[in-house]
All heavy atoms as a GROMACS GRO file, in nm:
protein
  553
    1MET      N    1  -2.644   0.787   1.915
    1MET     CA    2  -2.504   0.757   1.904
    1MET      C    3  -2.455   0.752   1.763
    1MET      O    4  -2.365   0.824   1.720
    1MET     CB    5  -2.468   0.624   1.986
    1MET     CG    6  -2.327   0.581   1.971
    1MET     SD    7  -2.223   0.687   2.068
    1MET     CE    8  -2.070   0.609   2.049
    2VAL      N    9  -2.516   0.667   1.683
    2VAL     CA   10  -2.474   0.652   1.543
    2VAL      C   11  -2.508   0.782   1.470
    2VAL      O   12  -2.432   0.827   1.383
    2VAL     CB   13  -2.543   0.530   1.475
    2VAL    CG1   14  -2.518   0.526   1.329
    2VAL    CG2   15  -2.499   0.402   1.544
    3ASN      N   16  -2.627   0.831   1.503
    3ASN     CA   17  -2.668   0.963   1.432
    3ASN      C   18  -2.568   1.069   1.462
    3ASN      O   19  -2.542   1.151   1.376
    3ASN     CB   20  -2.810   0.997   1.488
    3ASN     CG   21  -2.871   1.109   1.400
    3ASN    OD1   22  -2.829   1.124   1.285
    3ASN    ND2   23  -2.972   1.174   1.456
    4THR      N   24  -2.514   1.080   1.582
    4THR     CA   25  -2.421   1.180   1.616
    4THR      C   26  -2.291   1.166   1.537
    4THR      O   27  -2.230   1.262   1.488
    4THR     CB   28  -2.386   1.170   1.768
    4THR    OG1   29  -2.508   1.184   1.846
    4THR    CG2   30  -2.295   1.290   1.807
    5VAL      N   31  -2.243   1.036   1.526
    5VAL     CA   32  -2.124   1.014   1.446
    5VAL      C   33  -2.136   1.049   1.298
    5VAL      O   34  -2.058   1.110   1.237
    5VAL     CB   35  -2.074   0.866   1.465
    5VAL    CG1   36  -1.964   0.830   1.372
    5VAL    CG2   37  -2.045   0.837   1.613
    6VAL      N   38  -2.256   1.009   1.249
    6VAL     CA   39  -2.279   1.033   1.104
    6VAL      C   40  -2.290   1.187   1.084
    6VAL      O   41  -2.238   1.241   0.988
    6VAL     CB   42  -2.412   0.971   1.060
    6VAL    CG1   43  -2.452   1.010   0.922
    6VAL    CG2   44  -2.395   0.816   1.064
    7ARG      N   45  -2.356   1.257   1.174
    7ARG     CA   46  -2.365   1.405   1.161
    7ARG      C   47  -2.230   1.469   1.166
    7ARG      O   48  -2.197   1.560   1.088
    7ARG     CB   49  -2.455   1.461   1.269
    7ARG     CG   50  -2.480   1.608   1.254
    7ARG     CD   51  -2.578   1.660   1.362
    7ARG     NE   52  -2.700   1.587   1.359
    7ARG     CZ   53  -2.780   1.558   1.466
    7ARG    NH1   54  -2.743   1.602   1.583
    7ARG    NH2   55  -2.889   1.490   1.450
    8ARG      N   56  -2.143   1.421   1.257
    8ARG     CA   57  -2.006   1.485   1.268
    8ARG      C   58  -1.924   1.456   1.143
    8ARG      O   59  -1.853   1.541   1.091
    8ARG     CB   60  -1.934   1.433   1.391
    8ARG     CG   61  -1.975   1.494   1.515
    8ARG     CD   62  -1.887   1.466   1.628
    8ARG     NE   63  -1.926   1.546   1.744
    8ARG     CZ   64  -1.873   1.534   1.856
    8ARG    NH1   65  -1.766   1.447   1.874
    8ARG    NH2   66  -1.911   1.605   1.959
    9VAL      N   67  -1.934   1.334   1.091
    9VAL     CA   68  -1.856   1.299   0.968
    9VAL      C   69  -1.907   1.384   0.856
    9VAL      O   70  -1.831   1.442   0.778
    9VAL     CB   71  -1.872   1.151   0.941
    9VAL    CG1   72  -1.824   1.124   0.800
    9VAL    CG2   73  -1.799   1.072   1.039
   10TYR      N   74  -2.038   1.399   0.838
   10TYR     CA   75  -2.095   1.480   0.737
   10TYR      C   76  -2.053   1.630   0.749
   10TYR      O   77  -2.004   1.689   0.653
   10TYR     CB   78  -2.246   1.473   0.734
   10TYR     CG   79  -2.310   1.568   0.637
   10TYR    CD1   80  -2.309   1.544   0.502
   10TYR    CD2   81  -2.372   1.686   0.677
   10TYR    CE1   82  -2.365   1.630   0.414
   10TYR    CE2   83  -2.427   1.780   0.595
   10TYR     CZ   84  -2.421   1.746   0.456
   10TYR     OH   85  -2.479   1.838   0.363
   11ASN      N   86  -2.067   1.687   0.870
   11ASN     CA   87  -2.033   1.828   0.883
   11ASN      C   88  -1.884   1.852   0.867
   11ASN      O   89  -1.849   1.967   0.822
   11ASN     CB   90  -2.081   1.874   1.027
   11ASN     CG   91  -2.231   1.889   1.030
   11ASN    OD1   92  -2.294   1.922   0.932
   11ASN    ND2   93  -2.285   1.881   1.150
   12ASN      N   94  -1.797   1.759   0.906
   12ASN     CA   95  -1.656   1.785   0.901
   12ASN      C   96  -1.592   1.745   0.763
   12ASN      O   97  -1.489   1.807   0.727
   12ASN     CB   98  -1.584   1.710   1.012
   12ASN     CG   99  -1.611   1.771   1.147
   12ASN    OD1  100  -1.638   1.890   1.158
   12ASN    ND2  101  -1.617   1.689   1.244
   13LEU      N  102  -1.649   1.648   0.698
   13LEU     CA  103  -1.578   1.599   0.574
   13LEU      C  104  -1.661   1.615   0.447
   13LEU      O  105  -1.597   1.633   0.345
   13LEU     CB  106  -1.548   1.449   0.592
   13LEU     CG  107  -1.453   1.409   0.707
   13LEU    CD1  108  -1.440   1.262   0.713
   13LEU    CD2  109  -1.321   1.487   0.693
   14PHE      N  110  -1.788   1.605   0.449
   14PHE     CA  111  -1.869   1.601   0.324
   14PHE      C  112  -1.957   1.716   0.299
   14PHE      O  113  -2.008   1.727   0.192
   14PHE     CB  114  -1.958   1.470   0.324
   14PHE     CG  115  -1.877   1.346   0.335
   14PHE    CD1  116  -1.911   1.252   0.434
   14PHE    CD2  117  -1.771   1.318   0.251
   14PHE    CE1  118  -1.837   1.140   0.447
   14PHE    CE2  119  -1.705   1.200   0.266
   14PHE     CZ  120  -1.735   1.105   0.359
   15LYS      N  121  -1.965   1.813   0.390
   15LYS     CA  122  -2.057   1.925   0.371
   15LYS      C  123  -2.008   2.021   0.264
   15LYS      O  124  -2.086   2.065   0.178
   15LYS     CB  125  -2.080   1.994   0.507
   15LYS     CG  126  -2.196   2.093   0.500
   15LYS     CD  127  -2.224   2.148   0.637
   15LYS     CE  128  -2.347   2.237   0.630
   15LYS     NZ  129  -2.382   2.280   0.765
   16ARG      N  130  -1.882   2.054   0.272
   16ARG     CA  131  -1.821   2.146   0.174
   16ARG      C  132  -1.759   2.066   0.061
   16ARG      O  133  -1.695   1.961   0.083
   16ARG     CB  134  -1.721   2.232   0.242
   16ARG     CG  135  -1.782   2.330   0.338
   16ARG     CD  136  -1.685   2.423   0.413
   16ARG     NE  137  -1.561   2.433   0.348
   16ARG     CZ  138  -1.451   2.474   0.414
   16ARG    NH1  139  -1.458   2.504   0.544
   16ARG    NH2  140  -1.338   2.488   0.352
   17THR      N  141  -1.764   2.120  -0.055
   17THR     CA  142  -1.711   2.051  -0.176
   17THR      C  143  -1.562   2.036  -0.165
   17THR      O  144  -1.503   1.933  -0.206
   17THR     CB  145  -1.741   2.129  -0.304
   17THR    OG1  146  -1.888   2.147  -0.311
   17THR    CG2  147  -1.697   2.056  -0.429
   18SER      N  148  -1.489   2.139  -0.112
   18SER     CA  149  -1.342   2.130  -0.102
   18SER      C  150  -1.301   2.022  -0.009
   18SER      O  151  -1.206   1.942  -0.037
   18SER     CB  152  -1.288   2.264  -0.057
   18SER     OG  153  -1.342   2.298   0.070
   19THR      N  154  -1.366   2.007   0.108
   19THR     CA  155  -1.324   1.901   0.201
   19THR      C  156  -1.371   1.758   0.152
   19THR      O  157  -1.302   1.668   0.177
   19THR     CB  158  -1.382   1.929   0.342
   19THR    OG1  159  -1.520   1.938   0.330
   19THR    CG2  160  -1.323   2.047   0.404
   20PHE      N  161  -1.479   1.760   0.080
   20PHE     CA  162  -1.526   1.635   0.018
   20PHE      C  163  -1.424   1.585  -0.086
   20PHE      O  164  -1.380   1.467  -0.080
   20PHE     CB  165  -1.668   1.653  -0.047
   20PHE     CG  166  -1.716   1.532  -0.117
   20PHE    CD1  167  -1.758   1.420  -0.043
   20PHE    CD2  168  -1.721   1.525  -0.254
   20PHE    CE1  169  -1.805   1.309  -0.106
   20PHE    CE2  170  -1.768   1.415  -0.319
   20PHE     CZ  171  -1.812   1.306  -0.246
   21ALA      N  172  -1.374   1.675  -0.172
   21ALA     CA  173  -1.277   1.638  -0.274
   21ALA      C  174  -1.149   1.598  -0.209
   21ALA      O  175  -1.082   1.498  -0.250
   21ALA     CB  176  -1.254   1.755  -0.368
   22LEU      N  177  -1.104   1.664  -0.104
   22LEU     CA  178  -0.976   1.636  -0.029
   22LEU      C  179  -0.993   1.498   0.036
   22LEU      O  180  -0.903   1.415   0.033
   22LEU     CB  181  -0.944   1.743   0.070
   22LEU     CG  182  -0.814   1.724   0.140
   22LEU    CD1  183  -0.697   1.730   0.042
   22LEU    CD2  184  -0.798   1.835   0.249
   23THR      N  185  -1.108   1.471   0.094
   23THR     CA  186  -1.133   1.344   0.161
   23THR      C  187  -1.122   1.229   0.056
   23THR      O  188  -1.054   1.125   0.085
   23THR     CB  189  -1.267   1.339   0.228
   23THR    OG1  190  -1.270   1.442   0.327
   23THR    CG2  191  -1.296   1.205   0.295
   24ILE      N  192  -1.189   1.248  -0.056
   24ILE     CA  193  -1.180   1.146  -0.161
   24ILE      C  194  -1.035   1.121  -0.215
   24ILE      O  195  -0.991   1.012  -0.229
   24ILE     CB  196  -1.276   1.182  -0.282
   24ILE    CG1  197  -1.417   1.188  -0.229
   24ILE    CG2  198  -1.262   1.083  -0.393
   24ILE    CD1  199  -1.472   1.058  -0.174
   25LEU      N  200  -0.968   1.230  -0.234
   25LEU     CA  201  -0.835   1.224  -0.284
   25LEU      C  202  -0.740   1.152  -0.182
   25LEU      O  203  -0.664   1.061  -0.218
   25LEU     CB  204  -0.772   1.364  -0.308
   25LEU     CG  205  -0.634   1.374  -0.363
   25LEU    CD1  206  -0.624   1.319  -0.505
   25LEU    CD2  207  -0.582   1.514  -0.362
   26LEU      N  208  -0.744   1.193  -0.060
   26LEU     CA  209  -0.659   1.125   0.046
   26LEU      C  210  -0.703   0.985   0.060
   26LEU      O  211  -0.613   0.898   0.078
   26LEU     CB  212  -0.673   1.206   0.174
   26LEU     CG  213  -0.605   1.339   0.175
   26LEU    CD1  214  -0.626   1.412   0.312
   26LEU    CD2  215  -0.455   1.330   0.141
   27GLY      N  216  -0.826   0.950   0.057
   27GLY     CA  217  -0.871   0.815   0.070
   27GLY      C  218  -0.826   0.729  -0.042
   27GLY      O  219  -0.780   0.616  -0.022
   28ALA      N  220  -0.823   0.784  -0.165
   28ALA     CA  221  -0.774   0.709  -0.282
   28ALA      C  222  -0.619   0.686  -0.272
   28ALA      O  223  -0.579   0.572  -0.302
   28ALA     CB  224  -0.804   0.787  -0.407
   29VAL      N  225  -0.548   0.782  -0.225
   29VAL     CA  226  -0.407   0.765  -0.213
   29VAL      C  227  -0.374   0.658  -0.104
   29VAL      O  228  -0.290   0.563  -0.124
   29VAL     CB  229  -0.332   0.896  -0.174
   29VAL    CG1  230  -0.189   0.879  -0.128
   29VAL    CG2  231  -0.338   0.986  -0.290
   30PHE      N  232  -0.436   0.662   0.011
   30PHE     CA  233  -0.406   0.568   0.117
   30PHE      C  234  -0.452   0.424   0.078
   30PHE      O  235  -0.392   0.330   0.107
   30PHE     CB  236  -0.473   0.606   0.248
   30PHE     CG  237  -0.393   0.724   0.314
   30PHE    CD1  238  -0.461   0.837   0.338
   30PHE    CD2  239  -0.263   0.708   0.354
   30PHE    CE1  240  -0.390   0.944   0.400
   30PHE    CE2  241  -0.189   0.807   0.409
   30PHE     CZ  242  -0.255   0.928   0.434
   31PHE      N  243  -0.569   0.420   0.005
   31PHE     CA  244  -0.619   0.288  -0.037
   31PHE      C  245  -0.524   0.230  -0.142
   31PHE      O  246  -0.496   0.107  -0.132
   31PHE     CB  247  -0.760   0.304  -0.103
   31PHE     CG  248  -0.814   0.176  -0.162
   31PHE    CD1  249  -0.859   0.079  -0.074
   31PHE    CD2  250  -0.801   0.154  -0.293
   31PHE    CE1  251  -0.906  -0.043  -0.134
   31PHE    CE2  252  -0.842   0.033  -0.350
   31PHE     CZ  253  -0.897  -0.065  -0.265
   32GLU      N  254  -0.474   0.308  -0.231
   32GLU     CA  255  -0.380   0.261  -0.334
   32GLU      C  256  -0.249   0.206  -0.269
   32GLU      O  257  -0.204   0.099  -0.303
   32GLU     CB  258  -0.345   0.375  -0.431
   32GLU     CG  259  -0.254   0.330  -0.550
   32GLU     CD  260  -0.110   0.348  -0.521
   32GLU    OE1  261  -0.073   0.429  -0.435
   32GLU    OE2  262  -0.029   0.274  -0.581
   33ARG      N  263  -0.199   0.275  -0.167
   33ARG     CA  264  -0.076   0.232  -0.101
   33ARG      C  265  -0.103   0.102  -0.025
   33ARG      O  266  -0.020   0.009  -0.026
   33ARG     CB  267  -0.025   0.339  -0.014
   33ARG     CG  268   0.031   0.465  -0.091
   33ARG     CD  269   0.094   0.569  -0.008
   33ARG     NE  270   0.205   0.520   0.068
   33ARG     CZ  271   0.333   0.512   0.026
   33ARG    NH1  272   0.361   0.554  -0.095
   33ARG    NH2  273   0.424   0.468   0.107
   34ALA      N  274  -0.219   0.097   0.045
   34ALA     CA  275  -0.251  -0.024   0.123
   34ALA      C  276  -0.272  -0.141   0.028
   34ALA      O  277  -0.225  -0.262   0.058
   34ALA     CB  278  -0.366   0.001   0.207
   35PHE      N  279  -0.340  -0.122  -0.081
   35PHE     CA  280  -0.370  -0.229  -0.175
   35PHE      C  281  -0.244  -0.281  -0.238
   35PHE      O  282  -0.224  -0.398  -0.254
   35PHE     CB  283  -0.471  -0.177  -0.286
   35PHE     CG  284  -0.524  -0.282  -0.367
   35PHE    CD1  285  -0.632  -0.361  -0.326
   35PHE    CD2  286  -0.474  -0.310  -0.495
   35PHE    CE1  287  -0.683  -0.461  -0.409
   35PHE    CE2  288  -0.518  -0.406  -0.578
   35PHE     CZ  289  -0.630  -0.482  -0.533
   36ASP      N  290  -0.156  -0.190  -0.277
   36ASP     CA  291  -0.029  -0.223  -0.340
   36ASP      C  292   0.058  -0.304  -0.241
   36ASP      O  293   0.115  -0.408  -0.284
   36ASP     CB  294   0.046  -0.098  -0.382
   36ASP     CG  295   0.169  -0.131  -0.471
   36ASP    OD1  296   0.155  -0.223  -0.559
   36ASP    OD2  297   0.269  -0.063  -0.455
   37SER      N  298   0.069  -0.260  -0.114
   37SER     CA  299   0.147  -0.330  -0.020
   37SER      C  300   0.083  -0.470   0.013
   37SER      O  301   0.158  -0.570   0.025
   37SER     CB  302   0.146  -0.250   0.115
   37SER     OG  303   0.219  -0.136   0.096
   38GLY      N  304  -0.045  -0.475   0.016
   38GLY     CA  305  -0.112  -0.605   0.043
   38GLY      C  306  -0.088  -0.703  -0.078
   38GLY      O  307  -0.069  -0.823  -0.055
   39GLY      N  308  -0.097  -0.651  -0.196
   39GLY     CA  309  -0.069  -0.733  -0.317
   39GLY      C  310   0.077  -0.786  -0.317
   39GLY      O  311   0.100  -0.901  -0.350
   40ASP      N  312   0.170  -0.699  -0.289
   40ASP     CA  313   0.309  -0.740  -0.282
   40ASP      C  314   0.331  -0.845  -0.171
   40ASP      O  315   0.406  -0.942  -0.192
   40ASP     CB  316   0.399  -0.624  -0.252
   40ASP     CG  317   0.418  -0.534  -0.369
   40ASP    OD1  318   0.378  -0.571  -0.487
   40ASP    OD2  319   0.457  -0.415  -0.357
   41MET      N  320   0.267  -0.826  -0.051
   41MET     CA  321   0.282  -0.930   0.051
   41MET      C  322   0.228  -1.062   0.004
   41MET      O  323   0.280  -1.168   0.032
   41MET     CB  324   0.224  -0.881   0.178
   41MET     CG  325   0.303  -0.768   0.249
   41MET     SD  326   0.255  -0.717   0.411
   41MET     CE  327   0.080  -0.742   0.413
   42LEU      N  328   0.112  -1.061  -0.058
   42LEU     CA  329   0.047  -1.179  -0.102
   42LEU      C  330   0.131  -1.247  -0.209
   42LEU      O  331   0.153  -1.374  -0.203
   42LEU     CB  332  -0.091  -1.151  -0.158
   42LEU     CG  333  -0.169  -1.274  -0.215
   42LEU    CD1  334  -0.203  -1.374  -0.103
   42LEU    CD2  335  -0.295  -1.222  -0.278
   43TRP      N  336   0.187  -1.173  -0.300
   43TRP     CA  337   0.273  -1.226  -0.407
   43TRP      C  338   0.394  -1.289  -0.346
   43TRP      O  339   0.435  -1.403  -0.389
   43TRP     CB  340   0.308  -1.120  -0.505
   43TRP     CG  341   0.399  -1.163  -0.614
   43TRP    CD1  342   0.534  -1.157  -0.619
   43TRP    CD2  343   0.357  -1.229  -0.732
   43TRP    NE1  344   0.577  -1.209  -0.738
   43TRP    CE2  345   0.476  -1.254  -0.812
   43TRP    CE3  346   0.231  -1.265  -0.787
   43TRP    CZ2  347   0.469  -1.314  -0.931
   43TRP    CZ3  348   0.227  -1.328  -0.911
   43TRP    CH2  349   0.344  -1.351  -0.980
   44ASP      N  350   0.460  -1.222  -0.251
   44ASP     CA  351   0.581  -1.281  -0.189
   44ASP      C  352   0.546  -1.402  -0.111
   44ASP      O  353   0.627  -1.503  -0.113
   44ASP     CB  354   0.640  -1.176  -0.091
   44ASP     CG  355   0.707  -1.059  -0.172
   44ASP    OD1  356   0.744  -1.083  -0.296
   44ASP    OD2  357   0.727  -0.955  -0.112
   45HIS      N  358   0.428  -1.410  -0.045
   45HIS     CA  359   0.392  -1.528   0.026
   45HIS      C  360   0.365  -1.647  -0.064
   45HIS      O  361   0.411  -1.755  -0.040
   45HIS     CB  362   0.272  -1.495   0.114
   45HIS     CG  363   0.214  -1.614   0.187
   45HIS    ND1  364   0.283  -1.671   0.292
   45HIS    CD2  365   0.104  -1.692   0.163
   45HIS    CE1  366   0.214  -1.776   0.335
   45HIS    NE2  367   0.104  -1.792   0.257
   46LEU      N  368   0.296  -1.620  -0.175
   46LEU     CA  369   0.259  -1.733  -0.268
   46LEU      C  370   0.379  -1.778  -0.347
   46LEU      O  371   0.388  -1.895  -0.391
   46LEU     CB  372   0.153  -1.686  -0.361
   46LEU     CG  373   0.014  -1.658  -0.300
   46LEU    CD1  374  -0.083  -1.604  -0.398
   46LEU    CD2  375  -0.044  -1.781  -0.234
   47ASN      N  376   0.482  -1.693  -0.366
   47ASN     CA  377   0.597  -1.728  -0.446
   47ASN      C  378   0.723  -1.739  -0.362
   47ASN      O  379   0.837  -1.723  -0.413
   47ASN     CB  380   0.616  -1.626  -0.557
   47ASN     CG  381   0.502  -1.635  -0.654
   47ASN    OD1  382   0.479  -1.738  -0.715
   47ASN    ND2  383   0.433  -1.527  -0.666
   48ARG      N  384   0.710  -1.770  -0.235
   48ARG     CA  385   0.827  -1.787  -0.145
   48ARG      C  386   0.917  -1.898  -0.194
   48ARG      O  387   0.870  -2.004  -0.228
   48ARG     CB  388   0.780  -1.817  -0.004
   48ARG     CG  389   0.896  -1.809   0.095
   48ARG     CD  390   0.850  -1.838   0.236
   48ARG     NE  391   0.750  -1.737   0.274
   48ARG     CZ  392   0.644  -1.760   0.352
   48ARG    NH1  393   0.623  -1.885   0.400
   48ARG    NH2  394   0.559  -1.670   0.383
   49GLY      N  395   1.048  -1.866  -0.204
   49GLY     CA  396   1.141  -1.969  -0.254
   49GLY      C  397   1.159  -1.970  -0.407
   49GLY      O  398   1.246  -2.044  -0.452
   50LYS      N  399   1.084  -1.894  -0.476
   50LYS     CA  400   1.088  -1.894  -0.623
   50LYS      C  401   1.148  -1.761  -0.676
   50LYS      O  402   1.173  -1.756  -0.797
   50LYS     CB  403   0.951  -1.914  -0.682
   50LYS     CG  404   0.887  -2.050  -0.642
   50LYS     CD  405   0.743  -2.053  -0.693
   50LYS     CE  406   0.672  -2.166  -0.644
   50LYS     NZ  407   0.528  -2.161  -0.681
   51GLN      N  408   1.163  -1.669  -0.596
   51GLN     CA  409   1.204  -1.534  -0.639
   51GLN      C  410   1.354  -1.520  -0.621
   51GLN      O  411   1.416  -1.589  -0.542
   51GLN     CB  412   1.129  -1.422  -0.567
   51GLN     CG  413   0.985  -1.430  -0.588
   51GLN     CD  414   0.906  -1.321  -0.506
   51GLN    OE1  415   0.971  -1.232  -0.456
   51GLN    NE2  416   0.785  -1.333  -0.494
   52TRP      N  417   1.414  -1.434  -0.706
   52TRP     CA  418   1.559  -1.409  -0.702
   52TRP      C  419   1.610  -1.373  -0.559
   52TRP      O  420   1.710  -1.416  -0.518
   52TRP     CB  421   1.600  -1.305  -0.801
   52TRP     CG  422   1.741  -1.267  -0.796
   52TRP    CD1  423   1.801  -1.151  -0.757
   52TRP    CD2  424   1.852  -1.353  -0.834
   52TRP    NE1  425   1.936  -1.152  -0.762
   52TRP    CE2  426   1.970  -1.284  -0.808
   52TRP    CE3  427   1.860  -1.480  -0.879
   52TRP    CZ2  428   2.094  -1.337  -0.831
   52TRP    CZ3  429   1.980  -1.536  -0.902
   52TRP    CH2  430   2.097  -1.463  -0.877
   53LYS      N  431   1.530  -1.290  -0.489
   53LYS     CA  432   1.574  -1.252  -0.356
   53LYS      C  433   1.582  -1.368  -0.263
   53LYS      O  434   1.658  -1.364  -0.157
   53LYS     CB  435   1.482  -1.142  -0.304
   53LYS     CG  436   1.346  -1.187  -0.278
   53LYS     CD  437   1.260  -1.071  -0.223
   53LYS     CE  438   1.118  -1.115  -0.195
   53LYS     NZ  439   1.030  -1.008  -0.150
   54ASP      N  440   1.509  -1.479  -0.288
   54ASP     CA  441   1.512  -1.593  -0.205
   54ASP      C  442   1.625  -1.698  -0.244
   54ASP      O  443   1.669  -1.773  -0.161
   54ASP     CB  444   1.378  -1.664  -0.213
   54ASP     CG  445   1.263  -1.584  -0.153
   54ASP    OD1  446   1.289  -1.498  -0.068
   54ASP    OD2  447   1.148  -1.598  -0.209
   55ILE      N  448   1.659  -1.700  -0.372
   55ILE     CA  449   1.756  -1.799  -0.418
   55ILE      C  450   1.890  -1.742  -0.452
   55ILE      O  451   1.981  -1.824  -0.498
   55ILE     CB  452   1.694  -1.880  -0.539
   55ILE    CG1  453   1.675  -1.785  -0.658
   55ILE    CG2  454   1.566  -1.948  -0.496
   55ILE    CD1  455   1.635  -1.860  -0.783
   56LYS      N  456   1.912  -1.615  -0.446
   56LYS     CA  457   2.039  -1.565  -0.498
   56LYS      C  458   2.160  -1.610  -0.412
   56LYS      O  459   2.269  -1.614  -0.460
   56LYS     CB  460   2.033  -1.409  -0.495
   56LYS     CG  461   2.025  -1.341  -0.363
   56LYS     CD  462   2.017  -1.192  -0.379
   56LYS     CE  463   1.985  -1.126  -0.247
   56LYS     NZ  464   1.964  -0.977  -0.260
   57ASP      N  465   2.138  -1.652  -0.283
   57ASP     CA  466   2.252  -1.706  -0.206
   57ASP      C  467   2.296  -1.844  -0.257
   57ASP      O  468   2.403  -1.884  -0.228
   57ASP     CB  469   2.205  -1.711  -0.061
   57ASP     CG  470   2.183  -1.581   0.000
   57ASP    OD1  471   2.245  -1.477  -0.057
   57ASP    OD2  472   2.099  -1.568   0.096
   58LYS      N  473   2.210  -1.917  -0.328
   58LYS     CA  474   2.248  -2.050  -0.380
   58LYS      C  475   2.338  -2.041  -0.497
   58LYS      O  476   2.408  -2.136  -0.531
   58LYS     CB  477   2.116  -2.126  -0.418
   58LYS     CG  478   2.025  -2.158  -0.304
   58LYS     CD  479   1.906  -2.229  -0.346
   58LYS     CE  480   1.812  -2.261  -0.236
   58LYS     NZ  481   1.686  -2.323  -0.279
   59TYR      N  482   2.339  -1.929  -0.563
   59TYR     CA  483   2.423  -1.912  -0.684
   59TYR      C  484   2.534  -1.815  -0.650
   59TYR      O  485   2.510  -1.701  -0.621
   59TYR     CB  486   2.339  -1.856  -0.797
   59TYR     CG  487   2.227  -1.948  -0.834
   59TYR    CD1  488   2.096  -1.928  -0.786
   59TYR    CD2  489   2.251  -2.054  -0.916
   59TYR    CE1  490   1.993  -2.011  -0.824
   59TYR    CE2  491   2.147  -2.140  -0.953
   59TYR     CZ  492   2.019  -2.123  -0.911
   59TYR     OH  493   1.917  -2.204  -0.937
   60GLY      N  494   2.650  -1.859  -0.654
   60GLY     CA  495   2.768  -1.779  -0.630
   60GLY      C  496   2.788  -1.681  -0.738
   60GLY      O  497   2.812  -1.716  -0.854
   61LEU      N  498   2.778  -1.557  -0.710
   61LEU     CA  499   2.806  -1.455  -0.812
   61LEU      C  500   2.955  -1.448  -0.831
   61LEU      O  501   3.026  -1.445  -0.734
   61LEU     CB  502   2.748  -1.325  -0.762
   61LEU     CG  503   2.596  -1.311  -0.755
   61LEU    CD1  504   2.551  -1.176  -0.700
   61LEU    CD2  505   2.527  -1.342  -0.884
   62PRO      N  506   3.004  -1.435  -0.955
   62PRO     CA  507   3.146  -1.430  -0.977
   62PRO      C  508   3.205  -1.299  -0.918
   62PRO      O  509   3.143  -1.192  -0.922
   62PRO     CB  510   3.164  -1.422  -1.132
   62PRO     CG  511   3.024  -1.384  -1.178
   62PRO     CD  512   2.926  -1.425  -1.078
   63ALA      N  513   3.317  -1.319  -0.852
   63ALA     CA  514   3.384  -1.200  -0.795
   63ALA      C  515   3.430  -1.108  -0.903
   63ALA      O  516   3.474  -1.151  -1.005
   63ALA     CB  517   3.500  -1.247  -0.706
   64GLU      N  518   3.415  -0.979  -0.876
   64GLU     CA  519   3.451  -0.879  -0.971
   64GLU      C  520   3.608  -0.881  -0.976
   64GLU      O  521   3.674  -0.866  -0.873
   64GLU     CB  522   3.400  -0.744  -0.931
   64GLU     CG  523   3.247  -0.734  -0.944
   64GLU     CD  524   3.198  -0.598  -0.912
   64GLU    OE1  525   3.277  -0.499  -0.910
   64GLU    OE2  526   3.078  -0.583  -0.875
   65GLU      N  527   3.662  -0.885  -1.097
   65GLU     CA  528   3.808  -0.882  -1.116
   65GLU      C  529   3.855  -0.743  -1.105
   65GLU      O  530   3.806  -0.655  -1.163
   65GLU     CB  531   3.842  -0.942  -1.248
   65GLU     CG  532   3.801  -1.090  -1.253
   65GLU     CD  533   3.833  -1.148  -1.396
   65GLU    OE1  534   3.909  -1.082  -1.475
   65GLU    OE2  535   3.789  -1.257  -1.424
   66GLU      N  536   3.966  -0.728  -1.031
   66GLU     CA  537   4.027  -0.595  -1.017
   66GLU      C  538   4.126  -0.579  -1.127
   66GLU      O  539   4.205  -0.676  -1.156
   66GLU     CB  540   4.089  -0.582  -0.879
   66GLU     CG  541   3.991  -0.580  -0.771
   66GLU     CD  542   4.048  -0.562  -0.635
   66GLU    OE1  543   4.163  -0.508  -0.626
   66GLU    OE2  544   3.987  -0.596  -0.532
   67GLU      N  545   4.139  -0.467  -1.185
   67GLU     CA  546   4.233  -0.441  -1.294
   67GLU      C  547   4.355  -0.366  -1.245
   67GLU      O  548   4.362  -0.290  -1.154
   67GLU     CB  549   4.171  -0.362  -1.406
   67GLU     CG  550   4.065  -0.439  -1.476
   67GLU     CD  551   3.999  -0.363  -1.587
   67GLU    OE1  552   4.057  -0.264  -1.637
   67GLU    OE2  553   3.893  -0.399  -1.631
   0.00000   0.00000   0.00000
């Protein structure tokens, strides 16, 4: 079972240099996006209530004067 899965992954993704490079490139792009999103979520969770997006309603922004 495991041998079959490993063989299929090797034959479909890693056997040819072009597909190997494409697999690495796509993996890096998806990892970067997931890591960045995870970092942003962690930052927002740890700093909840301290960021401008959380406190901007407490401060009344001056109304823009019409000329």
